[in-house]
C-alpha positions in Angstrom: 80.2 -5.4 70.3 76.6 -5.7 69.1 76.0 -4.4 65.4 73.2 -2.6 64.3 71.1 -4.0 61.2 71.9 -0.6 58.9 75.3 0.2 58.6 76.9 3.6 57.8 80.4 2.9 55.5 82.3 5.5 55.3 85.0 5.7 52.7 87.5 8.3 53.3 90.0 8.3 50.5 88.4 6.8 47.2 91.0 8.9 45.2 93.9 5.9 45.8 91.3 3.0 45.1 87.8 3.2 43.9 85.1 1.4 46.2 83.6 -1.5 44.4 80.0 -2.3 44.3 79.9 -3.8 47.7 77.3 -6.0 49.1 76.8 -6.9 52.8 75.3 -10.3 54.1 71.3 -10.7 55.4 69.8 -9.1 57.9 72.4 -6.3 57.2 71.9 -3.4 55.0 74.3 -0.2 54.3 74.7 3.3 53.2 78.0 3.9 51.9 79.1 7.8 51.9 82.3 8.1 49.5 84.7 11.1 49.5 87.8 11.2 47.1 89.6 12.7 49.4 89.7 14.1 53.1 91.9 16.4 55.1 92.6 15.9 58.5 90.1 19.4 59.6 87.2 17.2 57.6 87.8 13.9 59.4 86.0 14.5 62.5 82.4 15.4 61.0 82.8 12.7 58.2 83.7 9.6 60.7 81.4 10.9 63.7 78.4 8.6 62.7 80.3 5.9 60.9 80.4 2.2 61.6 82.9 1.1 59.1 85.7 3.2 57.7 87.4 2.6 54.7 91.0 4.3 54.6 94.3 4.0 52.9 96.8 6.8 54.3 94.6 9.1 56.3 95.9 9.3 60.2 93.4 7.7 62.8 94.7 8.6 66.4 93.8 8.2 69.8 91.6 11.2 69.8 89.6 10.2 66.7 89.0 6.5 67.9 87.3 7.8 71.3 83.5 7.1 72.3 83.3 10.6 72.2 84.7 11.3 68.6 83.2 8.0 66.9 80.8 6.1 69.2 79.7 3.8 66.4 82.8 2.7 64.9 83.3 -1.0 64.6 85.7 -1.5 62.0 88.4 0.2 60.3 89.1 -1.3 56.5 92.4 -0.4 55.0 92.7 -0.3 51.3 96.5 -0.8 52.1 99.0 -2.9 53.6 100.6 -0.8 56.1 98.6 0.4 59.3 101.1 2.6 60.8 98.8 5.3 60.1 96.2 4.1 62.8 96.5 4.0 66.3 96.1 0.3 67.0 96.6 0.4 71.1 93.1 2.8 70.6 91.4 0.2 68.5 92.0 -2.9 70.8 91.0 -0.8 74.0 87.4 -0.2 72.4 87.2 -3.4 70.5 87.3 -2.2 67.4 88.6 -4.1 64.6 91.3 -3.2 62.0 91.9 -5.0 58.8 94.6 -4.9 56.0 94.8 -5.6 52.5 98.5 -7.5 51.8 99.7 -9.0 49.1 97.6 -7.1 46.6 100.4 -4.6 45.4 103.2 -7.6 45.4 103.8 -7.7 41.2 103.3 -3.7 41.2 105.9 -2.8 43.7 108.1 -5.7 43.0 108.6 -4.5 39.4 108.7 -1.0 40.4 111.8 -1.6 42.5 113.6 -3.8 39.8 113.0 -0.9 37.1 114.8 1.2 39.3 117.4 -1.2 39.9 118.3 -1.1 36.2 117.7 2.9 36.3 120.4 3.0 38.8 122.9 0.6 37.5 122.7 1.8 34.1 123.4 5.6 35.3 120.6 6.6 33.4 119.5 9.9 35.6 123.1 11.3 35.5 123.5 10.3 31.6 120.1 11.9 31.0 121.1 15.1 32.6 124.5 15.4 30.8 122.4 14.8 27.5 120.0 17.5 28.1 122.7 20.1 29.1 123.9 19.8 26.0 127.2 18.0 27.2 127.5 15.4 24.2 128.9 17.9 21.2 131.2 19.3 23.9 132.3 16.2 25.1 132.4 14.3 22.0 131.0 10.9 24.3 129.3 10.5 27.4 130.0 7.3 27.8 131.7 7.9 31.1 128.5 9.2 32.5 127.2 5.4 32.7 130.3 4.8 35.3 129.6 5.3 39.0 132.5 5.6 41.4 134.7 4.5 38.7 133.2 1.2 37.7 131.0 0.9 34.5 127.9 -1.1 34.8 127.8 -4.6 35.9 125.6 -7.4 34.8 122.8 -9.1 36.6 124.9 -12.1 36.8 127.5 -10.2 38.9 124.9 -9.0 41.3 124.8 -10.3 44.9 121.1 -8.5 46.2 119.9 -8.6 49.7 116.5 -8.7 50.1 115.5 -6.5 53.7 111.9 -7.8 54.2 110.7 -11.3 53.5 106.8 -10.5 52.9 105.2 -11.2 49.6 106.9 -8.4 48.2 110.3 -9.8 49.4 109.4 -13.3 47.8 108.6 -11.7 44.3 111.8 -9.8 44.0 113.8 -12.8 44.7 112.0 -14.9 42.3 112.5 -11.7 39.6 116.1 -11.4 40.4 116.9 -15.1 40.6 115.3 -15.2 37.4 117.7 -12.0 35.7 120.7 -14.1 37.1 121.8 -12.3 40.3 122.6 -14.6 43.5 120.0 -13.2 46.0 120.4 -13.3 49.6 117.8 -12.4 52.7 118.8 -10.5 55.6 118.2 -11.4 59.5 116.4 -8.9 61.7 119.1 -6.2 62.6 120.5 -6.5 65.6 119.5 -10.3 66.2 121.6 -12.6 68.0 121.1 -15.6 65.7 120.7 -16.0 62.2 117.3 -18.4 61.0 118.8 -21.0 58.6 118.8 -19.6 54.9 119.4 -16.0 55.9 122.4 -13.7 56.3 123.2 -11.5 59.5 122.3 -8.1 58.7 125.6 -6.3 59.2 127.3 -9.4 56.7 124.8 -8.8 54.2 125.5 -4.8 53.9 129.1 -5.3 53.5 128.8 -8.3 50.7 125.7 -6.8 48.8 125.8 -4.9 45.2 122.4 -4.2 45.6 120.0 -3.8 48.7 116.3 -3.7 48.3 114.2 -2.4 51.6 110.7 -4.0 51.3 110.0 -4.2 55.0 107.1 -2.2 56.8 107.4 0.4 59.3 107.7 -0.3 62.9 109.3 1.2 65.6 112.1 -1.4 65.1 113.0 -0.2 61.3 112.8 3.5 61.7 116.5 4.9 61.0 117.0 1.1 60.0 120.1 2.5 57.8 122.1 5.5 58.8 125.5 6.6 58.3 127.4 3.8 60.1 125.3 1.3 57.5 126.3 3.3 54.6 129.9 3.2 55.8 129.7 -0.5 55.7 128.6 -0.9 52.1 130.7 -1.3 48.9 131.0 1.7 46.8 129.3 0.0 44.0 126.1 -1.2 45.9 122.6 0.1 45.1 120.2 0.8 47.8 116.6 0.7 46.3 113.6 1.4 49.0 110.1 0.6 48.3 109.5 0.2 51.9 108.3 3.0 53.9 109.5 6.8 54.9 111.6 6.3 57.8 113.3 3.4 57.4 116.3 4.9 55.8 118.0 8.1 57.4 117.5 10.5 54.2 120.4 12.9 55.6 122.4 10.0 55.7 121.7 8.6 52.4 122.3 12.2 51.0 125.9 12.2 52.6 126.5 8.9 51.3 125.8 9.2 47.8 127.4 12.7 47.6 130.5 11.1 49.2 130.8 7.7 47.0 130.1 5.2 49.6 127.5 3.9 47.7 126.7 3.7 43.9 123.1 5.1 43.8 119.9 4.9 45.1 116.1 4.3 44.3 113.5 5.9 46.6 110.0 5.9 46.5 109.3 6.8 49.7 110.0 9.5 52.3 110.0 10.5 55.8 107.4 13.3 54.7 104.7 12.5 52.8 103.4 14.4 50.3 107.1 14.9 49.9 108.9 18.0 48.3 112.4 20.0 48.4 111.1 22.0 51.4 110.6 18.4 53.3 113.1 16.2 51.7 117.0 16.4 51.3 116.5 14.0 48.8 114.6 16.2 46.3 116.4 19.3 46.6 117.8 20.7 43.1 121.5 19.7 43.7 120.7 16.0 43.8 119.8 16.0 40.0 123.3 15.1 39.0 123.4 11.9 41.4 122.8 8.7 40.7 119.3 9.1 42.6 115.7 7.9 41.2 113.1 9.3 42.9 109.5 8.5 42.3 106.2 9.5 44.5 105.1 6.8 46.5 103.9 4.8 43.2 105.3 1.8 43.5 102.0 0.2 44.3 100.2 1.7 41.1 98.8 -0.7 39.0 95.9 -2.4 37.4 96.3 -5.6 39.3 96.6 -3.6 42.3 93.0 -1.6 42.1 91.6 -5.3 41.4 93.2 -7.2 44.4 92.2 -4.4 46.7 88.8 -4.1 45.9 88.5 -7.4 46.2 90.1 -7.9 49.3 87.9 -5.1 50.6 84.6 -6.9 49.8 86.1 -10.1 51.5 86.9 -8.3 54.5 83.7 -6.1 55.2 81.6 -9.7 54.3 84.2 -11.6 56.5 83.6 -8.8 59.6 80.0 -9.6 59.6 80.1 -13.1 59.1 82.6 -13.1 62.1 85.0 -15.1 59.3 87.7 -12.4 58.9 91.3 -14.0 57.7 93.3 -14.0 60.8 96.5 -12.5 59.4 94.7 -9.5 57.9 93.5 -8.6 61.4 95.7 -6.2 63.0 93.7 -5.2 65.9 
């Protein structure tokens, strides 16, 4: 598609990551319109005349990507790694490029997952709940609150960590957890007929892991990747950490596994429905507060370096698009 000399660039969600001072190569010029946040009701009017959209999480489905709705649209630049909010087929049908920003949040997400691990293994949340409830003077000691399913906390040197999703975050986690003394394994794809060298079959990985960390993308093949049968196969001293995407874990099944002692604890940063609340997620109901369950509001990615990386990649993606020099692995449509 031919590009006009002057471009309308619209940033829909600068609340997440501020747009840096953009430049475009000659002979192009541009007008930048920025919105702190955008609701679905506001979306059609705001994107109507855009040539370039800068987005993070807002949903762009086929009807908003039609010629009638966005006649000028040429590029969707995601300030995020996941692109499941965009109808990629609709973009391909029109020749609209979609680019993401992979690797920008690797350090932050890997470090957040590690923080969740320590919080869970030391049973910080159950211990804190008992302490706040005034049980220490009553019981004289709360030592047993650090025990989960009858076992005291194990050291890193006795952990077998399984990583599911071996992209940038998975590789960073492998480095961190190995340095802590853990044995680290990478799981093959679920249901795969063959296991690549250096990996462990999905089913076997769940059986031997004392820590399972999910950092895979959301895709049709990863929806409900872990459900009741998978939790039943795990060790009772195993921890689950999910810094992937909502929908990868069946939330009802996870709660059942925690309540029944099938696993020792779970750290969850992502939810089926976001923004999440007790009305949308069983994991946020008041009765879960005594479980060895740590929940964070999709904040694993947040960090100073993350913002700087996203801003750098956004500039590269827009400039690369206009020069015809996009980084191939960032192109999703």
